[in-house]
C-alpha positions as CSV (number, residue, x, y, z in Angstrom):
1,X,72.3,-38.0,-64.6
2,X,75.4,-35.7,-65.0
3,X,73.0,-32.8,-65.7
4,X,71.3,-33.4,-62.4
5,X,74.6,-33.4,-60.6
6,X,75.6,-30.2,-62.4
7,X,72.4,-28.5,-61.3
8,X,72.7,-29.6,-57.7
9,X,76.3,-28.3,-57.7
10,X,75.2,-25.0,-59.2
11,X,72.5,-24.5,-56.6
12,X,75.0,-25.3,-53.9
13,X,77.4,-22.6,-55.2
14,X,74.6,-20.0,-55.5
15,X,73.3,-20.8,-52.1
16,X,76.7,-20.4,-50.6
17,X,77.2,-17.1,-52.4
18,X,73.8,-15.8,-51.2
19,X,74.7,-16.9,-47.6
20,X,78.0,-14.9,-47.8
21,X,76.3,-11.9,-49.3
22,X,73.4,-11.8,-46.8
23,X,75.4,-12.8,-43.6
24,X,75.4,-9.7,-41.3
25,X,75.2,-8.7,-37.7
26,X,71.4,-9.2,-37.7
27,X,71.7,-12.8,-38.9
28,X,73.7,-13.8,-35.8
29,X,71.7,-15.5,-33.0
30,X,73.7,-14.7,-29.9
31,X,71.7,-17.2,-27.9
32,X,72.9,-20.0,-30.1
33,X,76.5,-21.2,-29.8
34,X,76.3,-22.9,-33.2
35,X,75.3,-19.6,-34.8
36,X,78.2,-17.7,-33.2
37,X,80.6,-20.5,-34.2
38,X,79.3,-20.5,-37.8
39,X,79.8,-16.7,-37.9
40,X,83.4,-17.1,-36.8
41,X,84.0,-19.7,-39.6
42,X,82.3,-17.4,-42.1
43,X,84.6,-14.4,-41.1
44,X,87.7,-16.6,-41.2
45,X,86.8,-17.7,-44.7
46,X,85.9,-14.3,-46.2
47,X,88.9,-12.5,-44.6
48,X,91.6,-15.1,-44.5
49,X,90.4,-18.0,-46.7
50,X,93.2,-20.2,-48.0
51,X,95.6,-18.5,-45.6
52,X,95.5,-15.3,-47.7
53,X,94.2,-12.0,-46.5
54,X,91.3,-10.6,-48.5
55,X,91.0,-6.8,-48.5
56,X,87.6,-7.1,-50.2
57,X,86.3,-9.6,-47.6
58,X,87.7,-7.4,-44.8
59,X,85.9,-4.3,-46.1
60,X,82.6,-5.9,-47.2
61,X,82.0,-7.8,-43.9
62,X,83.6,-5.5,-41.4
63,X,80.4,-4.8,-39.5
64,X,80.1,-8.5,-38.6
65,X,83.8,-9.6,-38.6
66,X,86.3,-6.9,-38.0
67,X,87.4,-6.1,-34.4
68,X,84.8,-8.5,-33.2
69,X,85.9,-11.9,-34.5
70,X,88.9,-10.8,-36.4
71,X,91.5,-8.5,-34.9
72,X,94.6,-9.4,-36.9
73,X,97.1,-12.2,-36.8
74,X,97.4,-12.0,-33.0
75,X,93.7,-12.5,-32.5
76,X,91.6,-10.4,-30.1
77,X,92.7,-9.6,-26.6
78,X,90.5,-10.8,-23.8
79,X,87.9,-8.6,-22.2
80,X,89.0,-5.1,-23.5
81,X,86.7,-3.0,-25.7
82,X,86.5,0.5,-27.1
83,X,83.2,2.3,-27.7
84,X,82.6,5.7,-29.3
85,X,79.1,7.2,-29.1
86,X,77.3,10.4,-30.1
87,X,77.5,12.6,-27.1
88,X,73.9,13.6,-27.5
89,X,72.9,9.9,-26.9
90,X,74.8,9.4,-23.7
91,X,71.7,8.6,-21.6
92,X,70.6,6.1,-24.2
93,X,74.0,4.5,-24.2
94,X,73.9,4.1,-20.4
95,X,70.5,2.4,-20.7
96,X,72.0,0.1,-23.4
97,X,74.9,-0.9,-21.1
98,X,72.4,-2.1,-18.6
99,X,71.2,-4.7,-21.0
100,X,74.6,-6.0,-22.1
101,X,77.1,-8.4,-20.6
102,X,79.6,-5.6,-19.8
103,X,82.0,-5.7,-16.9
104,X,82.7,-2.0,-16.7
105,X,82.9,1.0,-18.9
106,X,84.4,4.4,-18.2
107,X,85.2,7.5,-20.2
108,X,88.6,7.1,-21.7
109,X,91.1,8.8,-19.4
110,X,92.9,11.9,-20.7
111,X,95.9,11.0,-18.4
112,X,96.3,7.5,-19.8
113,X,98.4,7.5,-23.0
114,X,96.6,4.6,-24.6
115,X,93.1,5.6,-23.7
116,X,93.6,9.3,-24.5
117,X,94.1,8.7,-28.2
118,X,90.4,7.9,-28.5
119,X,89.5,11.3,-27.1
120,X,90.4,13.0,-30.4
121,X,88.9,12.5,-33.9
122,X,92.4,12.2,-35.4
123,X,93.4,9.6,-32.9
124,X,90.3,7.5,-33.6
125,X,90.7,7.7,-37.4
126,X,94.4,6.9,-37.3
127,X,94.3,4.1,-34.7
128,X,95.1,0.7,-36.1
129,X,92.2,-0.9,-34.2
130,X,89.6,1.4,-35.5
131,X,90.6,2.9,-38.9
132,X,88.3,0.5,-40.7
133,X,85.4,2.3,-39.1
134,X,86.5,5.9,-39.5
135,X,83.6,6.6,-41.9
136,X,81.1,5.8,-39.1
137,X,82.1,9.0,-37.2
138,X,79.1,11.0,-38.4
139,X,79.5,13.5,-35.6
140,X,82.5,15.4,-34.1
141,X,80.6,15.6,-30.9
142,X,81.4,12.3,-29.4
143,X,82.4,10.5,-26.2
144,X,84.9,7.7,-26.1
145,X,84.5,4.8,-23.6
146,X,87.1,2.3,-22.6
147,X,86.4,-0.8,-20.6
148,X,85.8,-4.5,-20.6
149,X,83.1,-7.0,-21.4
150,X,82.3,-10.0,-19.2
151,X,84.8,-12.7,-20.0
152,X,83.7,-14.8,-22.9
153,X,81.1,-12.3,-24.0
154,X,83.3,-9.8,-25.9
155,X,81.9,-10.7,-29.3
156,X,78.3,-10.6,-28.1
157,X,78.9,-7.2,-26.6
158,X,80.4,-5.7,-29.7
159,X,77.7,-7.1,-32.0
160,X,74.9,-5.9,-29.9
161,X,76.4,-2.4,-29.7
162,X,76.8,-2.3,-33.5
163,X,73.2,-3.2,-33.9
164,X,72.4,0.1,-32.1
165,X,74.2,2.2,-34.7
166,X,72.0,5.2,-34.0
167,X,73.8,5.5,-30.6
168,X,77.1,3.8,-31.1
169,X,79.4,5.1,-33.8
170,X,82.2,2.6,-33.1
171,X,82.6,-0.5,-31.1
172,X,85.8,-2.6,-31.3
173,X,87.7,-5.3,-29.4
174,X,91.4,-4.7,-28.8
175,X,93.9,-6.6,-31.0
176,X,96.5,-8.9,-29.6
177,X,100.2,-8.9,-30.5
178,X,101.2,-11.4,-33.1
179,X,103.3,-14.2,-31.6
180,X,102.7,-13.2,-28.0
181,X,102.8,-16.4,-25.8
182,X,99.4,-16.7,-24.1
183,X,98.8,-18.6,-20.9
184,X,95.8,-20.6,-22.1
185,X,94.3,-24.0,-22.2
186,X,92.7,-24.9,-25.5
187,X,89.2,-26.2,-24.9
188,X,86.2,-27.3,-27.1
189,X,83.4,-25.1,-28.3
190,X,81.0,-26.8,-25.9
191,X,83.3,-26.4,-22.9
192,X,83.8,-22.7,-23.7
193,X,80.0,-22.0,-23.8
194,X,79.5,-24.1,-20.6
195,X,82.2,-22.3,-18.7
196,X,81.0,-18.8,-19.7
197,X,77.5,-19.5,-18.6
198,X,76.8,-21.9,-15.8
199,X,79.8,-24.2,-15.2
200,X,82.4,-21.8,-13.8
201,X,82.0,-23.4,-10.4
202,X,83.2,-26.7,-11.9
203,X,86.4,-24.9,-13.0
204,X,86.8,-23.4,-9.6
205,X,86.8,-27.0,-8.2
206,X,89.5,-28.0,-10.7
207,X,91.7,-25.0,-9.8
208,X,91.4,-25.7,-6.1
209,X,92.3,-29.4,-6.5
210,X,95.3,-28.5,-8.7
211,X,96.6,-26.0,-6.1
212,X,96.2,-28.5,-3.3
213,X,98.0,-31.2,-5.2
214,X,101.0,-28.9,-6.1
215,X,101.3,-27.3,-2.7
216,X,100.5,-30.4,-0.6
217,X,98.2,-28.3,1.5
218,X,94.5,-27.9,1.8
219,X,93.3,-24.7,0.3
220,X,92.4,-22.4,3.2
221,X,93.3,-19.1,4.8
222,X,94.8,-19.1,8.3
223,X,97.9,-17.9,10.1
224,X,100.3,-20.0,8.0
225,X,98.9,-19.6,4.5
226,X,96.4,-17.8,2.3
227,X,94.4,-19.7,-0.3
228,X,91.2,-17.9,-1.3
229,X,89.2,-18.8,-4.4
230,X,86.1,-16.9,-5.4
231,X,83.8,-16.5,-8.3
232,X,83.4,-12.9,-9.4
233,X,81.8,-11.4,-12.6
234,X,82.6,-14.3,-14.9
235,X,86.1,-14.9,-13.4
236,X,87.7,-17.1,-10.9
237,X,90.0,-15.1,-8.6
238,X,92.7,-16.8,-6.6
239,X,94.7,-15.2,-3.8
240,X,97.6,-17.4,-2.9
241,X,100.4,-17.1,-0.3
242,X,102.4,-20.3,0.4
243,X,106.0,-21.3,0.9
244,X,107.9,-22.0,-2.3
245,X,108.4,-25.5,-3.7
246,X,110.6,-27.6,-5.8
247,X,108.6,-26.5,-8.8
248,X,109.6,-22.8,-8.4
249,X,113.0,-23.5,-6.8
250,X,112.4,-21.4,-3.7
251,X,111.7,-23.8,-0.8
252,X,113.2,-21.2,1.6
253,X,111.0,-18.3,0.5
254,X,107.3,-17.3,0.6
255,X,105.5,-16.8,-2.7
256,X,102.5,-14.6,-3.2
257,X,100.5,-14.6,-6.3
258,X,97.1,-13.3,-7.6
259,X,95.3,-15.2,-10.4
260,X,92.3,-14.6,-12.6
261,X,91.0,-17.5,-14.7
262,X,88.2,-17.1,-17.2
263,X,87.0,-18.4,-20.6
264,X,88.4,-16.5,-23.6
265,X,87.9,-16.6,-27.4
266,X,90.3,-14.8,-29.7
267,X,87.6,-14.8,-32.4
268,X,89.3,-17.3,-34.7
269,X,87.2,-20.3,-35.6
270,X,87.6,-23.3,-33.3
271,X,90.0,-21.5,-31.0
272,X,88.4,-21.5,-27.6
273,X,90.5,-21.2,-24.5
274,X,90.7,-20.8,-20.7
275,X,92.9,-17.8,-19.9
276,X,95.2,-17.9,-16.8
277,X,96.2,-14.4,-15.9
278,X,98.9,-13.9,-13.3
279,X,99.1,-10.1,-12.8
280,X,100.7,-10.2,-9.4
281,X,103.7,-12.3,-8.3
282,X,106.0,-11.5,-5.3
283,X,108.4,-13.2,-3.0
284,X,109.9,-12.7,0.5
285,X,112.5,-14.4,2.5
286,X,110.9,-15.4,5.8
287,X,110.9,-18.5,7.9
288,X,108.6,-21.0,6.1
289,X,107.9,-23.0,9.2
290,X,106.2,-20.2,11.1
291,X,103.4,-17.7,10.5
292,X,103.1,-16.1,7.1
293,X,104.5,-12.7,6.5
294,X,102.2,-9.7,6.1
295,X,104.4,-7.4,4.1
296,X,107.9,-6.7,2.7
297,X,107.4,-8.6,-0.5
298,X,109.5,-8.1,-3.6
299,X,107.3,-7.8,-6.7
300,X,108.4,-9.7,-9.9
301,X,107.5,-8.6,-13.4
302,X,108.4,-12.0,-14.8
303,X,109.7,-15.0,-13.0
304,X,110.5,-18.5,-14.4
305,X,109.6,-20.1,-11.1
306,X,106.0,-18.7,-11.2
307,X,105.7,-19.6,-14.9
308,X,106.6,-23.2,-14.1
309,X,104.1,-23.3,-11.3
310,X,101.4,-21.8,-13.6
311,X,102.2,-24.4,-16.3
312,X,101.9,-27.2,-13.7
313,X,98.5,-25.9,-12.5
314,X,97.3,-25.6,-16.1
315,X,98.5,-29.1,-17.0
316,X,96.6,-30.7,-14.2
317,X,93.4,-28.9,-15.0
318,X,93.8,-29.6,-18.7
319,X,94.3,-33.3,-18.0
320,X,91.2,-33.5,-15.8
321,X,88.8,-31.7,-18.2
322,X,90.1,-33.4,-21.4
323,X,91.9,-30.3,-22.8
324,X,95.4,-29.3,-23.7
325,X,97.7,-26.5,-22.7
326,X,98.2,-24.1,-25.6
327,X,101.3,-25.0,-27.6
328,X,102.4,-21.4,-27.5
329,X,102.8,-21.5,-23.7
330,X,105.9,-22.5,-21.9
């Protein structure tokens, strides 16, 4: 009996080793959430198994794992991607873009300090996001594109681009900063794949309900407030102008904010999120009992009042969908 157990164990080990050795970008079924999730677990295991970084795993499986699922300790940033192509294949690349879940792509700007570094071979080879793929630059006649994937489809976009290695020399997600506090709700794998495909309207309803509860007003746009919530290219966009509240501590001021809410996956196994971006916040002293102001707002880079309001919105939504606000937030 013990020999049978030994043989079964040996076969299991061999099967696992073969799976690791053969797992590549062509094994991944991008139409199957379980396949994508399994690839994430595979990458986490070969690169960071037992909480120890493996240089060998990083190098051997970079086509599948690096700057797609794995971008470093800070995870991968939402949306942003970098692509470098053979300039002779630009027309083919444009055709490829039409078949991918891409939000927008543009030639990296020479006037933008961050984007411009991808316009030189030296910049590409030395950049921390892309130096693992420096050997893929088979031509010094290249074009660098900067842009964004549709929210939740960053991994899909990178993998599909890498499958067209005759056109694309480099495709990479941007890496996040280690320890940066994200404004996210942690959700399940099933919820992530639902929200990124067909259930974003459900999330819009939850956002609208949370805003109405916290402001005490029906979400609408008229002469005394602005509350507009639309679905656009995989995002929920909220434009909000209302009097301040006890939550923000500004009951005598008007508060203006712009939100973008969308599904996000850093690439780490089992770490799926809803991202709550708040790129515009501003205030203005103006009688809160009359018509809303149309200008004269003071922009705020960071404000604790708006952070408290965002946390309250996220908490209500998380409670209603059976999720939790990320422990790194607030």
